[in-house]
Residue frames as qw, qx, qy, qz and C-alpha x, y, z in Angstrom:
[[0.048, 0.247, -0.749, -0.614, -16.09, -108.47, 55.23],
 [0.066, 0.353, 0.931, 0.062, -19.24, -110.58, 55.55],
 [0.135, 0.690, 0.440, -0.559, -21.32, -107.45, 56.15],
 [0.140, 0.543, -0.374, -0.738, -20.09, -105.90, 52.93],
 [0.033, 0.016, -0.920, -0.390, -20.86, -109.10, 51.02],
 [0.104, 0.534, 0.806, -0.235, -24.40, -109.19, 52.44],
 [0.158, 0.706, 0.129, -0.678, -24.93, -105.55, 51.44],
 [0.099, 0.393, -0.636, -0.656, -23.61, -106.19, 47.92],
 [0.022, 0.205, 0.960, 0.190, -25.86, -109.24, 47.49],
 [0.123, 0.652, 0.617, -0.423, -28.88, -107.29, 48.77],
 [0.148, 0.664, -0.141, -0.720, -28.14, -104.32, 46.49],
 [0.031, 0.203, -0.822, -0.531, -27.66, -106.71, 43.56],
 [0.090, 0.404, 0.910, -0.021, -31.03, -108.36, 44.22],
 [0.156, 0.736, 0.358, -0.552, -32.80, -105.01, 44.40],
 [0.099, 0.557, -0.436, -0.699, -31.06, -103.84, 41.22],
 [0.037, 0.016, 0.932, 0.361, -32.02, -107.09, 39.46],
 [0.148, 0.579, 0.769, -0.228, -35.67, -106.74, 40.51],
 [0.160, 0.757, 0.086, -0.628, -35.79, -103.13, 39.30],
 [0.014, 0.398, -0.679, -0.617, -34.08, -104.11, 36.06],
 [0.114, 0.252, 0.945, 0.175, -36.62, -106.86, 35.42],
 [0.164, 0.722, 0.557, -0.377, -39.51, -104.46, 36.08],
 [0.092, 0.676, -0.236, -0.692, -37.94, -101.85, 33.77],
 [0.029, -0.162, 0.851, 0.499, -37.51, -104.46, 31.01],
 [0.132, 0.457, 0.879, -0.039, -41.07, -105.70, 31.50],
 [0.148, 0.749, 0.300, -0.572, -42.44, -102.14, 31.38],
 [0.099, 0.539, -0.465, -0.695, -40.65, -101.35, 28.13],
 [0.036, 0.038, 0.941, 0.335, -41.83, -104.59, 26.55],
 [0.136, 0.582, 0.758, -0.261, -45.40, -104.02, 27.69],
 [0.154, 0.710, 0.048, -0.685, -45.45, -100.48, 26.28],
 [0.059, 0.342, -0.693, -0.632, -44.22, -101.70, 22.91],
 [0.058, -0.188, -0.950, -0.242, -46.88, -104.40, 22.69],
 [0.371, -0.289, -0.157, -0.868, -49.71, -102.34, 24.15],
 [0.675, -0.352, -0.637, -0.118, -50.71, -104.81, 26.88],
 [0.191, 0.373, -0.498, 0.759, -49.82, -102.56, 29.80],
 [0.538, -0.442, 0.069, -0.714, -53.03, -102.49, 31.79],
 [0.932, -0.226, -0.212, -0.190, -53.14, -106.13, 32.73],
 [0.817, 0.088, -0.358, 0.443, -49.46, -106.72, 33.46],
 [0.352, 0.207, -0.316, 0.856, -48.25, -103.45, 34.95],
 [0.373, -0.655, -0.319, -0.574, -51.57, -102.38, 36.49],
 [0.725, -0.604, -0.308, 0.125, -50.91, -103.55, 40.07],
 [0.620, -0.141, -0.087, 0.767, -47.46, -101.93, 40.15],
 [0.091, 0.430, 0.204, 0.875, -48.83, -98.72, 38.70],
 [0.495, -0.704, -0.363, -0.357, -51.60, -98.65, 41.32],
 [0.716, -0.448, -0.281, 0.456, -49.02, -98.93, 44.11],
 [0.445, -0.141, 0.034, 0.884, -47.08, -95.91, 42.90],
 [0.156, 0.005, -0.193, -0.969, -49.90, -93.90, 41.30],
 [0.243, 0.315, 0.851, -0.344, -53.36, -94.75, 42.75],
 [0.430, 0.575, 0.124, -0.685, -55.21, -92.41, 40.39],
 [0.134, 0.334, -0.776, -0.518, -54.02, -94.55, 37.48],
 [0.178, 0.249, 0.950, -0.068, -56.73, -97.11, 38.20],
 [0.316, 0.689, 0.428, -0.492, -59.47, -94.52, 37.64],
 [0.192, 0.639, -0.408, -0.623, -57.69, -93.28, 34.51],
 [0.006, -0.145, 0.935, 0.323, -57.49, -96.81, 33.01],
 [0.250, 0.454, 0.821, -0.240, -61.15, -97.43, 33.84],
 [0.301, 0.733, 0.120, -0.598, -62.11, -94.22, 32.03],
 [0.127, 0.476, -0.682, -0.541, -60.03, -95.24, 28.99],
 [0.139, 0.119, 0.979, 0.095, -61.80, -98.62, 28.87],
 [0.303, 0.635, 0.580, -0.411, -65.21, -96.91, 28.97],
 [0.258, 0.717, -0.199, -0.616, -64.21, -94.57, 26.15],
 [0.004, -0.291, 0.864, 0.411, -62.93, -97.47, 24.05],
 [0.216, 0.339, 0.914, -0.044, -66.26, -99.26, 24.34],
 [0.268, 0.728, 0.355, -0.521, -68.13, -96.09, 23.33],
 [0.035, 0.503, -0.492, -0.710, -66.26, -95.52, 20.08],
 [0.782, 0.460, 0.318, -0.275, -68.18, -96.33, 16.92],
 [0.583, -0.128, 0.579, 0.555, -66.17, -97.98, 14.15],
 [0.212, 0.497, -0.286, -0.792, -65.91, -96.09, 10.89],
 [0.823, 0.391, 0.314, -0.266, -68.10, -97.38, 8.06],
 [0.667, -0.033, 0.538, 0.514, -66.30, -99.10, 5.18],
 [0.033, 0.391, -0.337, -0.856, -65.46, -97.03, 2.12],
 [0.306, -0.019, -0.679, -0.667, -68.39, -96.97, -0.29],
 [0.201, -0.367, -0.893, 0.163, -70.78, -98.18, 2.41],
 [0.201, -0.820, -0.475, -0.249, -73.65, -96.44, 4.10],
 [0.332, 0.028, -0.299, 0.894, -72.91, -93.08, 5.63],
 [0.198, 0.135, 0.331, -0.913, -75.43, -91.26, 7.81],
 [0.542, 0.364, 0.625, -0.428, -78.30, -93.43, 6.68],
 [0.636, 0.678, -0.068, -0.363, -77.80, -92.94, 2.93],
 [0.880, 0.030, 0.360, 0.307, -76.05, -95.28, 0.57],
 [0.077, -0.699, 0.399, 0.589, -73.03, -93.92, -1.22],
 [0.817, 0.491, 0.303, -0.020, -73.38, -94.47, -4.98],
 [0.527, -0.287, 0.431, 0.674, -70.22, -94.72, -7.07],
 [0.245, 0.558, -0.191, -0.769, -70.18, -92.41, -10.13],
 [0.106, 0.124, -0.868, -0.468, -70.27, -95.38, -12.54],
 [0.012, 0.416, 0.903, -0.106, -73.52, -96.66, -11.03],
 [0.145, 0.612, 0.306, -0.715, -75.04, -93.17, -10.96],
 [0.226, 0.393, -0.488, -0.746, -74.63, -92.90, -14.75],
 [0.148, -0.074, -0.949, -0.267, -76.15, -96.36, -15.29],
 [0.028, 0.478, 0.785, -0.394, -79.14, -95.61, -13.07],
 [0.200, 0.580, 0.128, -0.779, -80.09, -92.38, -14.85]]
């Protein structure tokens, strides 16, 4: 009877640990903070994920933000139609 109880407690602990990791993973995906929290676990199960995340970080730093509406675009200033009539 004691052996069965030990097995049940062990299985319960493993199930609880997996449940906590599943909950943490779903929460991290919703908030978009996955790399820092789940990174070590992902590297254990999928080693190529580290290279993939590094490539994503490099691409994020390379992106150029879009100019604001009505701002400069390709070196020329965008002129609203009202100002174009006043300038001519």
